[in-house]
Steps between C-alpha positions, in 0.01 A plus 500: 500500500648272768297201382747443217763401759283258699483127445180414315203502737710593802599817678838659480720447808821697548663212683438266203650724232870433550759768426452490122123531531508793742655753261223507236236512772677791671518673161120477477423645846565869412267464200209440741533855640409392854596649835609233748486535877722242670484471879780299658488388861843439650654331679276191506690335782270323745177631341243285323457570129127577531575755773753668271247489216245672723739782589601550137135476392406782738771731368421413138132574545576828677730605216243407235219674686712816533565487125126490429493141375147358517551140384770241568511153345692234689600157390278251674681262731274262696143588600612522866792730417282720279250531787783592737604776260141622474476515881823701502347750259183523709716558809697777326174665398348473850818645659496790253831401339332500157181655366197308385583581137777241463368159394678171444428190301680175443560318172683187403848577367446300182195714418656846542832562320542845659552321832812353344655848485492514880664158524770608255572831675508339845728225371735750340509716814567193713776378269669841497480533878633147555790556259572854624463636147303782342166430340469561125460880477213473249297312759634675811352836396150352520545353850427661832689280745404526866685311772324459832679396814362188665 
């Protein structure tokens, strides 16, 4: 469904859509019937991005585990970053933060259009927060937004 909005052979990026391109993409998001969990770490003052990612990652995985999710697909970044994420998951499991039932895998963004939905939702949430405006109500109802203090 989202592939129709992407440049041929490429993935869909929220930041590349421009204002005119964002509306039809946002119109398509509710049609996917997905539940989105967005974890926001704030404020990011004086904290490295990967540290913030780790904190948000932990909360996200806890939330998903509590909801009974058994599989998560992440967009692959670099092999080193993917390994770091895998070690985070192993650490969460060994500390008892999540059960052994929750598994993760990584795929290239261009190969998995459903990953684009996450990029779109995160972009829309970020834009709304930055502008101090409300998120489109059709999308907002499918989002569980969690803010963690850093």
